[in-house]
C-alpha positions in Angstrom: 11.5 -4.9 -6.5 11.6 -2.8 -3.3 9.6 -3.7 -0.2 7.2 -0.9 0.7 5.0 -2.4 3.5 2.9 -5.2 4.8 -0.8 -4.7 4.6 -2.3 -3.9 8.0 -5.9 -3.1 7.0 -8.0 -3.4 3.8 -11.1 -1.3 3.0 -13.5 -0.2 0.3 -14.3 3.4 1.3 -17.4 5.1 -0.1 -16.6 7.9 -2.5 -12.9 7.0 -2.4 -12.5 3.4 -3.5 -10.3 0.4 -2.6 -7.5 1.1 -0.2 -4.9 -0.6 1.9 -3.1 0.7 5.0 0.2 -0.4 6.5 3.5 0.6 8.0 7.2 0.1 7.3 9.4 1.2 10.3 12.4 1.6 8.0 10.8 4.5 6.1 11.5 7.8 7.8 9.8 11.2 7.3 13.1 12.6 5.9 13.4 9.9 3.3 10.4 8.5 1.6 12.1 7.6 -1.7 11.3 3.9 -1.4 7.5 4.7 -1.8 5.8 4.4 -5.2 4.2 7.3 -6.8 0.6 7.9 -8.1 0.0 6.1 -11.3 2.7 3.5 -10.8 2.1 -0.2 -10.6 2.9 -2.2 -7.5 3.0 -5.9 -6.8 1.2 -7.5 -3.8 2.7 -10.8 -2.8 0.8 -13.2 -0.5 -0.9 -16.6 -0.3 -2.9 -15.8 -3.4 0.3 -15.3 -5.4 1.5 -12.1 -7.0 -1.0 -9.5 -8.0 -0.5 -6.2 -9.8 -2.3 -3.0 -9.0 -2.1 0.6 -10.2 -1.8 3.2 -7.4 -4.5 5.9 -7.7 -3.4 7.8 -4.6 -0.9 7.5 -1.7 -1.2 9.3 1.6 1.2 9.5 4.5 0.1 10.2 8.1 2.2 10.2 11.3 1.5 8.3 14.5 2.0 9.9 17.9 5.5 8.2 17.9 6.2 9.8 14.5 6.1 6.5 12.6 4.7 6.8 9.1 1.4 5.2 8.3 1.0 4.5 4.5 -2.4 4.6 2.8 -2.7 3.5 -0.8 -5.8 3.8 -2.9 -5.9 1.4 -5.9 -7.6 1.8 -9.3 -10.6 -0.6 -9.5 -9.7 -4.2 -9.9 -11.5 -7.5 -9.4 -8.3 -8.8 -7.8 -8.7 -6.4 -4.8 -10.9 -9.0 -3.0 -8.0 -11.4 -3.1 -5.9 -9.2 -0.8 -5.3 -10.3 2.8 -3.9 -8.6 5.9 -0.2 -9.5 6.1 0.4 -9.5 2.3 3.5 -7.6 1.2 3.6 -4.7 -1.2 6.6 -4.0 -3.5 7.4 -1.2 -5.9 8.3 -2.4 -9.4 
């Protein structure tokens, strides 16, 4: 497993779905190979244990300091409500 990010925000967005947002300062805009791809499964590890989700979409935006902000939309899952800010996301 490769560490992708810690969850910084969790939201259910109308007309989009369940999403998490976070950062990993080790990921640079010239090398995003550590990130998962659409359709892949990831593992979220936190106080509720390990949970699996399938990534429906992933988006990258840049802060003013050129740090990458990662947004992941997950396919619908009852486990989404178990996620907490601070949980870690890993690629499989």
